[in-house]
C-alpha positions, 0 to 999 in steps of 0.5 A, a space after each residue: 667544778 660542777 656541783 655534785 648531783 642529788 638524786 632528785 636533780 638527776 631524775 628531773 633532768 630530761 637530757 639524761 634518760 633512765 639515769 641510774 646513779 652509781 656512787 661507786 663509779 669512777 668514770 661517767 660515759 655520756 652516750 650521744 645518739 645518731 640522727 633520729 635515735 634516742 637514748 634507748 640505743 644504749 639500753 643494754 650498755 649499763 649492764 654490759 660495761 664494767 661496774 666502774 662506769 656510770 652510763 649516761 644516755 643522752 636524750 635529745 629534744 624532739 623524741 619520745 618523752 620530749 615530743 613537746 620540745 622542738 628538735 634542734 636544726 643546727 649543731 652549735 645551738 644543740 651543743 650549747 644547750 647540751 653543755 648547759 644541761 649536762 654541766 651538773 654531771 661533770 663533777 667526776 671524770 667522764 668520757 664521750 661516745 657518739 655514733 654519727 650525729 652523736 660523734 659530731 655532738 661529742 666532738 663539738 661539746 669537748 671543744 666548747 668545754 675547752 673554750 670555757 676552760 672546763 675539764 675535758 673528756 678523758 677519751 672520745 669514742 667517735 663512731 660512724 662519722 667522718 672526721 669533722 674537717 672531712 667535707 660531705 661528698 653528697 648533696 643535702 637530703 634534709 630538704 628533699 620531697 617527702 617521697 624521695 626523702 623516704 627512699 633515702 631513709 630506705 637506702 640508709 637502712 636505719 629505719 625499720 621497714 614497718 615504720 617506713 610503711 606506716 604513713 602516720 608514723 613516718 609523718 612524725 618521724 620525718 620531722 625529727 629526721 629532717 631536723 637531725 639531718 639538717 644538723 649534720 648536713 649544715 655543719 660548718 667546721 671551724 679549725 681549732 687546735 687538736 684536743 688533748 684527749 685520746 680519740 678512738 674511732 669506730 667505722 663499718 667496713 660495709 658503710 658505703 658513705 663513710 670510708 676508712 679514709 673518712 674515719 682516719 680524719 679523726 687522727 688530726 683532731 687529737 694531740 695525744 693518741 688515736 685508734 681506728 677500729 673497722 668492724 663488719 657491717 654497714 652504717 649501723 654496725 653499732 647494733 649488728 656488732 654491739 657486742 664487739 663495740 662493748 667489748 672494746 669499750 669495756 677494755 678502754 674504759 676499765 683502763 681509764 677508770 683504773 688510772 683515775 683511781 690511781 690519782 
């Protein structure tokens, strides 16, 4: 078992941004960002989820606060680094939430923990990402010419318009986005037995790239229970439907924390 965190250790770990220790929490929720995103995606979550939950927003290299570090270009090295960095936080029961790229990270991190004979997450919440074994239907975009790449970002509707129209900002952003897209688009799924933890998948009804059938692909990755929730919105329903996502998470996590308390 990992050693309990001291306050000094928790404040010094760059992988967990704005970490607020909650000694009364029975469960930690690690939240992994989508491509180009950072821990601020989850800034509202600590005050929106039950007090029994300690929210740990994961902050990856290459973004605000870690700009001096190179972003990862491949998924498995990123997962291995995340596993080592987050190890001290696994001293109490935990769950994973990840959106898009974050869902891939959380899934592969759970499989890494299993290979290491470590404790698994009590639940995985996979949002806005097709089942890991479901192949991409589109050609890679991470290596497109800059002008074409920016048009692809515009189509995805995840980059603010004022950023898209700011050349200096876009020069900074595209380095990170290309790296994150490469992480996603070069992922090589390797079959392993289903995980022995429940999976809840969230999808967007108007997401033109990730269909309900794609989201159903998560079903075969758990040997326990699977739930699919399709919400209004495109790929970034995580923001437009944040209150619905948080309401669903609150119910699930409260039940999990209550079970933990009974053990």
